[in-house]
N, C-alpha and C positions, 0 to 999 in steps of 0.2 A: 641819791635822788630823794627829794623831799616828798611829803605826803601829797601835795598838789600834783606833782609830776607823776607819782605812782598812780593816782586816780585817773589822770589823763591817759596814761599808757594802758591801764586796765579797761577804760571806756573804749579806747580804740580797738582793743582786742575783742571786746563784746560786739562791737560794730562789725568786725570781720567775721566773727562766728555766726551771727544772725544772717549776714549777707550771704555767706557761703552755704548755709543750710537752704535758704530760699532758692539760690541759683542752682544748686545741685538738683533739687526737685524739678525746677522749671526746665533746665537743660535736658535732664533725663527723659522727662515726658515728651518734650519737643523733639528730641532725637529719635525716640521710638515712633511717635506719631508722624513725624516729618521724614522718616527714612534717612536720617543723617547720622553716619557714624562719627563725623567730626564733632557734632553736638554731644553725642554720647561720650566721646573722649573728653570733651569739656566737662561733662557731668562727673566723670571719673576724677578729673583733677580737682574739681570743686569739693568732691567728697573727701579726698585726702586733705584738702585745705581745712575742712571742718576739724579733723583730728589734730592737724598741726596748730590750729588756733587754740584748741584746748591745751596743747602742750605749751604754747607761748604764754597763755594765761597762767598756767601752773608755774612756769619758769619765772615770770615777772613777780609773782607773789612770794615764791621761795627765795629768789635772789635778793629780795629786799628784807629778809629776816635779819635782825640785828646780830652783830658779832657775839660769839659765846666762847666758852673755854676751849672747845674743840675747833672752832673756826674764828680765830682772832682777827682775821681780815674780812669777816663776813661771809656771805654765801653767794657772792656775785658771780663766781665761776660757773654757777648752775646755768647762767644765761647762754654762753657759747655751747655748752653741752646740749641744751635744748635745741639750739640752732642746728647742731649736727643731726639730731633726730628729725627735725623738720626737713632738712636736706634729704635725709633718707626717704621720707615720704614723697618728696618731689621726684627723686630718681625712680622709686617704685612705680609711681603713676606714669612717668615717661616711658618706662619699659613696657608696662601693660598697654599703653596707647600705641606704641610702636609695633608690638606684636600683633595686636588686633587689626591695626591698619594694614599690615602686610597680608594678613589672612583675608581681609576684605578686598584688597587690590586684586588678589588672584581668584576671587570668587565673584561671578556675575551677580549683579543686583540692580534694583531699580534706582533711578536718580532721586535725590532728595527733593522735598517739596519747596516751592519758591517762597512760601510764607515764612520759612525759617530764617530768611535773610532779614526780615523786619525785626524778629526777635533778637538775632545776633547783633544788629546795629544798636539796639537798646542795651544789650549786655556789655558791648564794648565800651560805650559811654559810661555805664555804671562802674565797670571795673577800673577804668582809668581814673574816675573820680575817687574811688575807694583807695587806689594806690596813692594818690596825692594826699588824701586825708590822713591815711595811716603813716605814710612816710614823714609827713610834717610832725606828727606826734613822736615818731621814732627819733628824728633829729633833735627835737626839743628835750626828750628824755634820755638821749644817748643810749638807746637800747638796741643791741645787735639782733636779738630775737624778734623785736618788733619790726626792724628793717627787713628781716627775712620774711615776716608775715606780709609786709607791704609788697615785697617782690613777688609774692604769690599772686597778688592782685594784678600786677603788671604782666606776669606770665600768663595769667588767665585771659587778660585782654589780648595778648599777642596770639594765643591759640584761637581765640574767637575771631580775630582778624584773618588768620589762616583759614579757618572754617568758612568765613564769609567769602573769601576769594575762591576756595574750592567749590562751594555750593553754587556760586555765581557762574563759574565755568561749566559745571554740570548742567545747570538750568539753561544757560544761554546756548550751549553747543549741542545739547541733547544726546542722542544715541552715540555710544562709543566714548563718552566723557563722564560716565557715571562714577568712575573711580577717582575723579578729581577731588572729590570730597575726602576720600581716604588718604590720598597723597597729601592733602592739607593737614590732616591729623598727624601723619608721619613727620612732616616738617615741624609741626608744633612740638612733637616729642623731643626733637633735636634741640629746639630752642629752650625747652624746659631743662634739659640736661646742662646746657650752657649757663643758664641762670643759676642752676644748682651750684656750679663752680664759683660763680660770682658771690653767692651767699656764703659758701663754705670757706673761701679763702680768708676773709677778714676774721671770721670766728676762730680759725686755726691760728692765725697770728696772735689773737688775744690769749688763747690757751698757752702758746709758746712764748709769751712775753716779747713778741717782736716789736722792734722800735718803729713806731708809726706816728709819733706825736711831736714833731718839730715845732709846730705852731703853738702847742700848749707849753712847751719848754720855753719858748721866747716870752710868752705871757708870764710864766712863773719868774723868769729872770727880771723882767720889767717891774713886777710887783716887789720882788725881793730887794732890788736896788733902792727902793723908796723907804725901806724899813731902817729906822735909826740904828746905827751900829754895824750895819752890814756894808762892808767895803766892796765886795764882789761875790760872785758865785762861780763854782767850778763844776764838778760833775753833777749831772741831773739825770736820774733814771726814772722812767715811768712805766708802770704796768697797769693794765686795765682789768678790772674785775666787775662784771655786770655793768652798772651805769656809773661807777666811780673809778677815779684814777688815783692809784697809790704812788707816792713820790718819795724818792731818796735824793736829798739835795745837800751838796757841800757848800757851805757859806764861809767866806773869809771875813775875819774880824781882826781888830787890833791885837797884836800878840801880847801886849802889856796888860790886857784885861785880866781880872781875877777869874777863877773857874765859875764863880756864881754869876758874874757879869756876863760871861759868855753863855752860860746856861739861860739867863734871862732873855738875852737877845734871840737865842734859838727858839724859846717859847713864843716870843713876840712875833718872830718870823713865821712860825707855824700857824699861829692864830690869825695873822694877817692874810696869809695865803688862803686859808680855808674860808675866811670871810669874803675875800675878793673873788675867789674862784670856787663857787659852791660845789662844782662837780668833783672836787678833790676829796679823797677819803683819808687814809692814813698818810701823814706827812712826817718823815724822819729827817731831822736836820743834823748834819755832821759839821762841827765847827773846825775850821782851818785857821791857823795863825798867819797873819800878814807880817812877815819879817823884813820887809824892805822899807 
């Protein structure tokens, strides 16, 4: 990731951080004053989002440290590790919300205030906007932790939708339906857990060097075939570390070339790939003789 991409990713994280701080305060106060546990549950999630955004910010900065003697491939693997911690925060918040929801369902209480619906409508629109903004930056920078941060916004929007439905039922139907708000919070906790899995799975694949990059392999082969001296390509292995893809590629050349000529083609191929596909990190070229 170049400097411009890194700055873009960090700005997106600051945007998430400031937004979550404001929302946690607003939701918490509104939940207490408006007698809505669904809003308080939302505030709990936004509070965990604050800590996760700090982690994402740290991960982005650490993952982009240059390679050194102890880390010849760089520090990119810090990103999925940070993603695992972010998922841990999500699971923790979902568990707390579910527990408190069940407690409130079994305890009689007053219905939430109708004005909380207006606030929730504004929050839903804001969180969906935040999701789209941060996800756009995540795709541009190829950051798994930033994608996790974006999904925090989408999860928050969904929990707010659930809260909106629950409060609407409680307000419209009155006595006997006060717990609809709490059932909404319980549903939201289940959705948060589901999203936790969706965030965790690709990060795990990254750590385990799972093959998920067929489109990138096709692009690498297309670029390689245009390099002078390259007859064909064979094996191509890719592993992702942070926002970079490290490549091991077998390239076929004329068997009658000298060792130096084959070496020069390998360097030309490596330089061409890194120039044409900027997201590539280390590129290792293995030369195969074409004997037919």
